[in-house]
KEFI-283493 format. One record per residue: x, y, z of N, C-alpha, C in turn; residue in one letter. Coordinates in nm, 2 decimals, padded with zeros to 4 digits. Layout:
<rs>
- n_X;n_Y;n_Z;ca_X;ca_Y;ca_Z;c_X;c_Y;c_Z;r
- X;Y;Z;X;Y;Z;X;Y;Z;a
...
</rs>
This chain:
<rs>
- n_X;n_Y;n_Z;ca_X;ca_Y;ca_Z;c_X;c_Y;c_Z;r
- 00.08;-00.12;00.00;00.00;00.00;00.00;00.09;00.12;00.00;m
- 00.06;00.22;-00.09;00.14;00.34;-00.10;00.11;00.43;00.02;m
- 00.21;00.49;00.07;00.20;00.58;00.19;00.15;00.72;00.14;k
- 00.07;00.79;00.22;00.03;00.93;00.18;00.16;01.02;00.16;p
- 00.14;01.12;00.07;00.26;01.20;00.04;00.32;01.26;00.16;m
- 00.24;01.32;00.25;00.30;01.39;00.37;00.38;01.29;00.45;n
- 00.33;01.17;00.47;00.39;01.07;00.55;00.53;01.03;00.49;s
- 00.53;01.02;00.35;00.66;00.99;00.29;00.76;01.10;00.31;v
- 00.72;01.22;00.29;00.81;01.34;00.30;00.86;01.35;00.44;a
- 00.77;01.33;00.54;00.82;01.34;00.68;00.92;01.23;00.71;t
- 00.90;01.11;00.67;00.99;01.00;00.69;01.12;01.03;00.63;e
- 01.12;01.08;00.50;01.24;01.11;00.43;01.32;01.22;00.50;k
- 01.25;01.33;00.54;01.33;01.44;00.59;01.39;01.40;00.73;s
- 01.32;01.32;00.80;01.37;01.28;00.93;01.49;01.19;00.92;a
- 01.49;01.11;00.81;01.60;01.02;00.80;01.73;01.08;00.74;s
- 01.71;01.19;00.67;01.83;01.26;00.61;01.81;01.41;00.61;s
- 01.82;01.47;00.73;01.80;01.62;00.74;01.90;01.70;00.66;p
- 02.02;01.65;00.64;02.12;01.72;00.56;02.08;01.74;00.42;a
- 02.02;01.63;00.37;01.97;01.64;00.23;01.85;01.73;00.21;l
- 01.77;01.73;00.31;01.65;01.81;00.30;01.68;01.96;00.30;a
- 01.80;02.00;00.33;01.84;02.14;00.33;01.92;02.17;00.21;a
- 01.89;02.28;00.14;01.98;02.33;00.03;02.01;02.23;-00.07;a
- 01.91;02.14;-00.11;01.94;02.05;-00.22;01.84;02.08;-00.33;s
- 01.89;02.07;-00.46;01.81;02.11;-00.57;01.79;01.98;-00.66;s
- 01.67;01.98;-00.71;01.63;01.87;-00.81;01.59;01.93;-00.94;v
- 01.65;01.89;-01.05;01.60;01.93;-01.18;01.51;01.82;-01.24;f
- 01.39;01.85;-01.28;01.30;01.75;-01.33;01.27;01.78;-01.47;l
- 01.30;01.68;-01.56;01.28;01.70;-01.70;01.18;01.59;-01.75;v
- 01.06;01.64;-01.80;00.96;01.55;-01.85;00.87;01.63;-01.94;d
- 00.84;01.57;-02.06;00.75;01.64;-02.15;00.61;01.64;-02.12;d
- 00.57;01.56;-02.02;00.43;01.55;-01.98;00.40;01.65;-01.86;d
- 00.32;01.75;-01.89;00.30;01.86;-01.79;00.24;01.81;-01.66;a
- 00.14;01.71;-01.67;00.08;01.66;-01.55;00.18;01.58;-01.47;s
- 00.27;01.51;-01.53;00.37;01.44;-01.45;00.47;01.54;-01.39;v
- 00.50;01.64;-01.46;00.59;01.75;-01.40;00.52;01.81;-01.27;r
- 00.40;01.84;-01.28;00.33;01.90;-01.17;00.32;01.80;-01.05;r
- 00.28;01.68;-01.07;00.27;01.58;-00.96;00.40;01.55;-00.90;a
- 00.51;01.53;-00.98;00.64;01.50;-00.92;00.70;01.62;-00.85;l
- 00.68;01.74;-00.91;00.73;01.86;-00.84;00.67;01.88;-00.71;a
- 00.54;01.85;-00.69;00.47;01.86;-00.56;00.54;01.76;-00.46;r
- 00.56;01.64;-00.51;00.61;01.54;-00.42;00.75;01.57;-00.38;l
- 00.84;01.62;-00.47;00.98;01.65;-00.44;00.98;01.77;-00.35;i
- 00.90;01.87;-00.37;00.90;01.99;-00.28;00.85;01.95;-00.14;k
- 00.76;01.85;-00.13;00.71;01.81;00.00;00.82;01.74;00.08;s
- 00.92;01.69;00.01;01.03;01.63;00.08;01.14;01.73;00.12;a
- 01.12;01.86;00.09;01.21;01.96;00.14;01.31;02.01;00.04;g
- 01.30;01.97;-00.09;01.40;02.01;-00.19;01.34;02.12;-00.28;h
- 01.43;02.20;-00.33;01.38;02.30;-00.43;01.38;02.23;-00.56;s
- 01.29;02.26;-00.65;01.27;02.19;-00.78;01.26;02.29;-00.89;v
- 01.33;02.26;-01.00;01.32;02.33;-01.13;01.27;02.23;-01.23;q
- 01.16;02.27;-01.30;01.11;02.18;-01.40;01.13;02.23;-01.54;t
- 01.15;02.13;-01.63;01.18;02.16;-01.77;01.09;02.06;-01.86;f
- 01.04;02.12;-01.97;00.96;02.04;-02.06;01.04;01.96;-02.16;a
- 01.17;01.99;-02.18;01.25;01.91;-02.27;01.39;01.91;-02.23;s
- 01.47;01.82;-02.29;01.61;01.81;-02.26;01.68;01.94;-02.32;a
- 01.64;01.99;-02.43;01.70;02.11;-02.48;01.68;02.23;-02.39;r
- 01.56;02.24;-02.33;01.54;02.35;-02.24;01.63;02.34;-02.12;e
- 01.65;02.22;-02.07;01.74;02.20;-01.96;01.89;02.23;-01.99;f
- 01.93;02.20;-02.11;02.06;02.22;-02.16;02.09;02.37;-02.17;l
- 01.98;02.45;-02.19;02.00;02.60;-02.20;02.02;02.67;-02.07;g
- 02.02;02.59;-01.96;02.04;02.65;-01.82;02.18;02.62;-01.77;t
- 02.22;02.69;-01.68;02.35;02.67;-01.61;02.33;02.64;-01.46;q
- 02.35;02.52;-01.42;02.33;02.48;-01.28;02.44;02.55;-01.20;a
- 02.40;02.59;-01.08;02.49;02.66;-00.99;02.59;02.56;-00.92;g
- 02.65;02.60;-00.82;02.75;02.52;-00.74;02.68;02.43;-00.64;e
- 02.55;02.44;-00.62;02.48;02.36;-00.52;02.48;02.21;-00.56;e
- 02.46;02.13;-00.46;02.45;01.99;-00.49;02.31;01.96;-00.55;a
- 02.31;01.89;-00.66;02.18;01.88;-00.73;02.18;01.74;-00.80;a
- 02.06;01.70;-00.83;02.04;01.58;-00.91;01.94;01.60;-01.02;c
- 01.93;01.51;-01.11;01.84;01.52;-01.23;01.74;01.41;-01.23;l
- 01.61;01.44;-01.23;01.51;01.33;-01.25;01.47;01.35;-01.40;v
- 01.49;01.24;-01.48;01.49;01.26;-01.62;01.40;01.15;-01.69;l
- 01.30;01.19;-01.77;01.22;01.10;-01.85;01.31;01.05;-01.96;d
- 01.29;00.92;-02.00;01.37;00.86;-02.10;01.32;00.90;-02.24;v
- 01.19;00.88;-02.27;01.14;00.91;-02.40;01.08;01.04;-02.41;r
- 01.14;01.13;-02.48;01.09;01.27;-02.51;01.11;01.30;-02.65;m
- 01.03;01.39;-02.71;01.05;01.44;-02.85;01.19;01.51;-02.86;p
- 01.25;01.49;-02.97;01.38;01.56;-02.99;01.49;01.48;-02.92;g
- 01.55;01.55;-02.82;01.66;01.49;-02.75;01.60;01.39;-02.64;i
- 01.63;01.27;-02.64;01.58;01.17;-02.54;01.66;01.18;-02.41;t
- 01.61;01.12;-02.31;01.68;01.12;-02.18;01.82;01.06;-02.19;g
- 01.83;00.95;-02.27;01.96;00.88;-02.29;02.06;00.97;-02.36;i
- 02.00;01.04;-02.46;02.09;01.14;-02.54;02.14;01.25;-02.45;d
- 02.05;01.30;-02.36;02.09;01.40;-02.27;02.19;01.36;-02.17;l
- 02.18;01.23;-02.12;02.29;01.18;-02.04;02.42;01.18;-02.11;q
- 02.42;01.14;-02.23;02.55;01.14;-02.31;02.60;01.28;-02.33;r
- 02.51;01.37;-02.36;02.55;01.51;-02.39;02.61;01.58;-02.26;e
- 02.55;01.55;-02.14;02.60;01.60;-02.02;02.74;01.55;-01.99;l
- 02.77;01.42;-02.02;02.90;01.37;-02.00;03.00;01.44;-02.10;q
- 02.96;01.46;-02.22;03.04;01.53;-02.32;03.08;01.67;-02.27;t
- 02.98;01.74;-02.21;03.00;01.88;-02.16;03.06;01.88;-02.02;l
- 03.09;01.76;-01.96;03.15;01.75;-01.83;03.06;01.82;-01.72;n
- 02.93;01.80;-01.74;02.84;01.85;-01.64;02.80;01.73;-01.56;r
- 02.86;01.71;-01.44;02.84;01.59;-01.36;02.72;01.60;-01.27;d
- 02.60;01.56;-01.32;02.48;01.57;-01.24;02.43;01.43;-01.23;v
- 02.41;01.37;-01.10;02.36;01.24;-01.09;02.22;01.23;-01.14;p
- 02.19;01.12;-01.21;02.06;01.11;-01.28;01.97;01.00;-01.23;i
- 01.85;01.02;-01.21;01.75;00.92;-01.18;01.65;00.92;-01.30;v
- 01.65;00.81;-01.37;01.57;00.80;-01.49;01.43;00.75;-01.45;f
- 01.32;00.80;-01.52;01.19;00.75;-01.50;01.13;00.73;-01.64;i
- 01.06;00.62;-01.66;01.01;00.59;-01.79;00.89;00.50;-01.79;t
- 00.80;00.51;-01.89;00.69;00.42;-01.91;00.72;00.33;-02.02;g
- 00.83;00.34;-02.09;00.86;00.26;-02.21;01.00;00.19;-02.20;h
- 01.05;00.17;-02.08;01.19;00.12;-02.06;01.19;-00.03;-02.09;g
- 01.31;-00.08;-02.11;01.34;-00.22;-02.12;01.47;-00.25;-02.06;d
- 01.51;-00.37;-02.04;01.63;-00.41;-01.97;01.75;-00.36;-02.04;i
- 01.77;-00.38;-02.17;01.89;-00.33;-02.23;01.91;-00.17;-02.21;p
- 01.80;-00.10;-02.22;01.81;00.04;-02.20;01.85;00.08;-02.06;m
- 01.79;00.01;-01.96;01.82;00.04;-01.82;01.97;00.00;-01.79;s
- 02.01;-00.11;-01.85;02.15;-00.15;-01.83;02.25;-00.05;-01.89;v
- 02.22;00.00;-02.01;02.30;00.10;-02.07;02.30;00.23;-01.99;k
- 02.19;00.27;-01.93;02.18;00.40;-01.85;02.26;00.38;-01.72;a
- 02.25;00.26;-01.66;02.32;00.24;-01.53;02.47;00.23;-01.55;m
- 02.51;00.17;-01.66;02.66;00.16;-01.69;02.72;00.30;-01.72;k
- 02.63;00.39;-01.77;02.68;00.52;-01.80;02.67;00.61;-01.67;a
- 02.64;00.55;-01.56;02.64;00.63;-01.43;02.51;00.67;-01.37;g
- 02.40;00.63;-01.43;02.27;00.66;-01.37;02.26;00.60;-01.23;a
- 02.19;00.67;-01.14;02.17;00.63;-01.00;02.06;00.52;-01.00;v
- 01.95;00.54;-01.07;01.84;00.44;-01.07;01.76;00.46;-01.20;d
- 01.68;00.36;-01.23;01.60;00.35;-01.35;01.46;00.30;-01.31;f
- 01.36;00.39;-01.29;01.24;00.36;-01.23;01.12;00.36;-01.34;l
- 01.04;00.26;-01.33;00.92;00.25;-01.42;00.81;00.35;-01.38;p
- 00.74;00.40;-01.48;00.62;00.48;-01.45;00.50;00.38;-01.44;k
- 00.40;00.41;-01.36;00.39;00.52;-01.26;00.49;00.49;-01.15;p
- 00.57;00.59;-01.12;00.68;00.57;-01.02;00.62;00.58;-00.88;v
- 00.66;00.49;-00.79;00.61;00.50;-00.65;00.68;00.62;-00.58;k
- 00.61;00.68;-00.49;00.66;00.80;-00.42;00.79;00.76;-00.34;d
- 00.78;00.65;-00.27;00.89;00.60;-00.18;01.01;00.57;-00.27;t
- 00.99;00.50;-00.38;01.10;00.47;-00.47;01.17;00.59;-00.52;d
- 01.09;00.69;-00.57;01.15;00.81;-00.63;01.23;00.89;-00.52;l
- 01.17;00.91;-00.40;01.24;00.98;-00.30;01.37;00.91;-00.25;l
- 01.36;00.78;-00.25;01.48;00.71;-00.21;01.59;00.72;-00.31;r
- 01.55;00.72;-00.44;01.65;00.73;-00.54;01.71;00.87;-00.55;a
- 01.62;00.97;-00.52;01.67;01.11;-00.51;01.77;01.13;-00.40;i
- 01.74;01.07;-00.28;01.83;01.07;-00.17;01.97;01.02;-00.21;d
- 01.97;00.90;-00.28;02.10;00.84;-00.32;02.17;00.93;-00.42;q
- 02.10;00.99;-00.51;02.16;01.08;-00.61;02.22;01.20;-00.54;a
- 02.15;01.26;-00.44;02.20;01.38;-00.37;02.32;01.35;-00.28;l
- 02.32;01.23;-00.22;02.44;01.18;-00.15;02.56;01.18;-00.24;v
- 02.54;01.13;-00.36;02.65;01.13;-00.46;02.69;01.27;-00.50;r
- 02.59;01.35;-00.52;02.62;01.49;-00.56;02.70;01.57;-00.45;a
- 02.66;01.55;-00.33;02.73;01.62;-00.22;02.87;01.56;-00.21;w
- 02.89;01.43;-00.23;03.02;01.37;-00.22;03.11;01.42;-00.33;r
- 03.05;01.43;-00.46;03.13;01.47;-00.57;03.17;01.62;-00.56;d
- 03.07;01.70;-00.50;03.10;01.84;-00.48;03.21;01.86;-00.38;r
- 03.21;01.78;-00.27;03.32;01.79;-00.17;03.45;01.75;-00.23;a
- 03.45;01.65;-00.32;03.58;01.61;-00.38;03.63;01.71;-00.47;a
- 03.54;01.78;-00.55;03.59;01.89;-00.64;03.65;02.00;-00.56;r
- 03.58;02.04;-00.45;03.63;02.15;-00.37;03.77;02.11;-00.31;k
- 03.78;01.99;-00.26;03.91;01.95;-00.20;04.02;01.96;-00.31;e
- 03.99;01.91;-00.43;04.09;01.92;-00.53;04.13;02.06;-00.57;l
- 04.03;02.15;-00.58;04.05;02.29;-00.61;04.14;02.35;-00.50;a
- 04.11;02.32;-00.37;04.19;02.38;-00.26;04.34;02.33;-00.27;d
- 04.36;02.20;-00.30;04.49;02.14;-00.32;04.56;02.21;-00.43;i
- 04.50;02.22;-00.55;04.56;02.28;-00.66;04.59;02.43;-00.64;e
- 04.51;02.50;-00.56;04.54;02.64;-00.52;04.67;02.65;-00.44;s
- 04.68;02.56;-00.35;04.80;02.55;-00.26;04.92;02.52;-00.35;c
- 04.91;02.42;-00.44;05.02;02.38;-00.52;05.07;02.49;-00.61;a
- 04.98;02.58;-00.65;05.03;02.69;-00.74;05.13;02.78;-00.67;e
- 05.14;02.77;-00.54;05.24;02.86;-00.46;05.38;02.79;-00.46;k
- 05.38;02.66;-00.50;05.51;02.60;-00.50;05.60;02.64;-00.62;l
- 05.73;02.64;-00.59;05.83;02.67;-00.70;05.84;02.54;-00.78;t
- 05.91;02.55;-00.89;05.94;02.42;-00.97;06.02;02.32;-00.90;a
- 06.12;02.37;-00.82;06.20;02.28;-00.74;06.12;02.22;-00.63;r
- 06.03;02.30;-00.57;05.95;02.24;-00.46;05.85;02.13;-00.51;e
- 05.81;02.15;-00.64;05.72;02.04;-00.70;05.80;01.92;-00.71;h
- 05.93;01.93;-00.75;06.02;01.81;-00.76;06.04;01.74;-00.63;e
- 06.07;01.83;-00.53;06.09;01.77;-00.40;05.97;01.71;-00.34;v
- 05.85;01.77;-00.36;05.73;01.72;-00.31;05.70;01.58;-00.36;m
- 05.72;01.56;-00.50;05.69;01.43;-00.56;05.79;01.33;-00.50;a
- 05.91;01.36;-00.48;06.01;01.26;-00.43;05.98;01.23;-00.28;l
- 05.95;01.33;-00.20;05.92;01.31;-00.06;05.79;01.22;-00.05;v
- 05.69;01.25;-00.13;05.57;01.17;-00.13;05.59;01.03;-00.17;a
- 05.69;01.01;-00.26;05.72;00.87;-00.31;05.79;00.79;-00.20;s
- 05.83;00.85;-00.09;05.89;00.78;00.02;06.04;00.78;00.02;g
- 06.10;00.87;-00.07;06.24;00.88;-00.07;06.30;00.96;00.04;m
- 06.40;00.92;00.11;06.46;00.99;00.23;06.53;01.12;00.18;p
- 06.55;01.21;00.27;06.61;01.34;00.23;06.75;01.33;00.17;n
- 06.83;01.24;00.22;06.96;01.22;00.17;06.96;01.18;00.03;k
- 06.87;01.08;00.00;06.86;01.03;-00.14;06.81;01.14;-00.23;r
- 06.71;01.22;-00.19;06.66;01.33;-00.27;06.77;01.43;-00.30;i
- 06.85;01.46;-00.20;06.96;01.56;-00.22;07.05;01.51;-00.33;a
- 07.08;01.38;-00.32;07.17;01.32;-00.42;07.11;01.32;-00.56;f
- 06.98;01.29;-00.57;06.91;01.29;-00.70;06.90;01.43;-00.76;e
- 06.89;01.53;-00.68;06.88;01.67;-00.73;07.01;01.75;-00.73;l
- 07.11;01.68;-00.69;07.24;01.75;-00.69;07.26;01.86;-00.59;g
- 07.21;01.84;-00.47;07.22;01.94;-00.37;07.25;01.87;-00.23;t
- 07.24;01.95;-00.12;07.27;01.89;00.01;07.14;01.86;00.09;v
- 07.15;01.78;00.19;07.04;01.73;00.27;06.97;01.85;00.34;e
- 07.06;01.95;00.39;07.00;02.06;00.46;06.91;02.14;00.37;k
- 06.94;02.16;00.24;06.86;02.23;00.15;06.72;02.16;00.13;t
- 06.73;02.03;00.12;06.61;01.95;00.11;06.51;01.97;00.23;i
- 06.57;01.97;00.35;06.49;01.99;00.47;06.42;02.13;00.47;k
- 06.49;02.23;00.41;06.43;02.36;00.40;06.32;02.36;00.30;v
- 06.34;02.30;00.19;06.23;02.28;00.09;06.11;02.21;00.15;h
- 06.14;02.10;00.22;06.03;02.02;00.27;05.95;02.10;00.37;r
- 06.01;02.18;00.46;05.94;02.26;00.55;05.85;02.36;00.48;a
- 05.90;02.42;00.37;05.82;02.52;00.30;05.71;02.45;00.23;r
- 05.73;02.33;00.17;05.62;02.26;00.11;05.51;02.23;00.20;i
- 05.54;02.18;00.32;05.44;02.15;00.42;05.36;02.27;00.45;m
- 05.43;02.39;00.46;05.36;02.51;00.50;05.27;02.56;00.38;q
- 05.32;02.56;00.26;05.24;02.61;00.15;05.13;02.51;00.11;k
- 05.14;02.38;00.13;05.04;02.29;00.11;04.94;02.28;00.22;m
- 04.97;02.34;00.33;04.88;02.35;00.45;04.85;02.21;00.50;q
- 04.96;02.13;00.51;04.94;01.99;00.57;05.03;01.98;00.69;v
- 04.99;01.88;00.78;05.05;01.87;00.91;05.14;01.74;00.92;q
- 05.12;01.65;00.82;05.19;01.52;00.83;05.23;01.47;00.69;s
- 05.32;01.38;00.69;05.36;01.32;00.56;05.25;01.25;00.49;l
- 05.16;01.18;00.57;05.04;01.11;00.51;04.95;01.21;00.44;a
- 04.93;01.33;00.50;04.85;01.44;00.43;04.92;01.48;00.30;d
- 05.05;01.49;00.30;05.13;01.54;00.18;05.12;01.43;00.07;l
- 05.13;01.31;00.11;05.12;01.20;00.01;04.98;01.20;-00.05;v
- 04.88;01.22;00.03;04.74;01.23;-00.02;04.72;01.34;-00.12;r
- 04.78;01.46;-00.09;04.78;01.57;-00.18;04.85;01.54;-00.31;a
- 04.97;01.48;-00.30;05.04;01.44;-00.42;04.97;01.34;-00.51;a
- 04.89;01.25;-00.44;04.81;01.16;-00.52;04.70;01.23;-00.60;e
- 04.64;01.33;-00.53;04.53;01.41;-00.59;04.59;01.49;-00.71;k
- 04.71;01.53;-00.70;04.77;01.61;-00.80;04.84;01.53;-00.91;l
- 04.83;01.39;-00.89;04.89;01.30;-00.98;05.05;01.32;-01.00;r
- 05.11;01.35;-00.88;05.25;01.37;-00.89;05.33;01.24;-00.87;l
- 05.26;01.14;-00.82;05.33;01.01;-00.80;05.32;00.92;-00.92;l
- 05.43;00.85;-00.95;05.43;00.76;-01.07;05.33;00.65;-01.05;p
- 05.27;00.60;-01.16;05.18;00.49;-01.15;05.26;00.36;-01.11;k
- 05.19;00.28;-01.03;05.26;00.16;-00.99;05.28;00.07;-01.11;p
- 05.40;00.00;-01.11;05.43;-00.09;-01.22;05.34;-00.22;-01.20;r
- 05.31;-00.27;-01.32;05.23;-00.39;-01.32;05.32;-00.50;-01.25;a
- 05.25;-00.58;-01.17;05.32;-00.69;-01.10;05.36;-00.80;-01.20;t
- 05.49;-00.83;-01.20;05.54;-00.93;-01.29;05.51;-01.07;-01.24;e
- 05.47;-01.16;-01.32;05.44;-01.30;-01.28;05.56;-01.36;-01.22;p
- 05.54;-01.44;-01.11;05.65;-01.51;-01.04;05.71;-01.61;-01.14;a
- 05.84;-01.63;-01.13;05.90;-01.73;-01.22;05.86;-01.87;-01.18;p
- 05.85;-01.95;-01.28;05.81;-02.09;-01.26;05.91;-02.16;-01.17;a
- 05.88;-02.24;-01.08;05.97;-02.31;-01.00;06.06;-02.41;-01.08;p
- 06.19;-02.41;-01.05;06.28;-02.50;-01.12;06.27;-02.64;-01.05;v
- 06.25;-02.74;-01.13;06.24;-02.88;-01.08;06.36;-02.95;-01.13;i
- 06.43;-03.01;-01.03;06.55;-03.08;-01.06;06.52;-03.23;-01.06;y
- 06.57;-03.29;-01.17;06.56;-03.44;-01.17;06.65;-03.51;-01.06;d
- 06.60;-03.61;-01.00;06.68;-03.68;-00.91;06.78;-03.77;-00.98;r
- 06.90;-03.77;-00.93;07.01;-03.85;-00.99;06.98;-03.99;-00.96;l
</rs>
């Protein structure tokens, strides 16, 4: 039995208060009655909603920096939902997608999920299923937003490093001791210690582990070599 709309919204908001605040949902469906009904449901769960009658109309907007997800109909005139998913990937607009459709099939749903969709729901969509999928999409959106901000902060700090400090940072993060770094760069250990202290200050890190993590984010560390297969054991014939 389907729960009343208010009951669903209350349950959802209580279970995830962080998502109920300052989260945006973009709803794209060519059916006006579906847009109205789903917009009411999503708003009742505490989210702001922007509705669009076509994929092209949505592409004409610029989403802000807030965490957001996209509830997207699959079959629409012109640009389909699957086409829009592909176009957003091309444009590097990373918005988690929840597909809804009255004409879906297994190959289509598999294709959408492989391309990164959060869920693929049949119409008429159940309130609880849609709100749960939106929750999952917004969790991903918040996580991705936090990761982008972290990388931007690290890159901003790294811009303050000199070329030599970049070199030293990569070698320190790779686990090389100061004496070996000095030998590799043709200088003395004391100079490397000075560089290392300045790097820690400029990168705003307190430990070697934090510096290694920043170096990984900046892709300063060499890729690990593929593990070579162990040699076959040598079997000696008995005399």
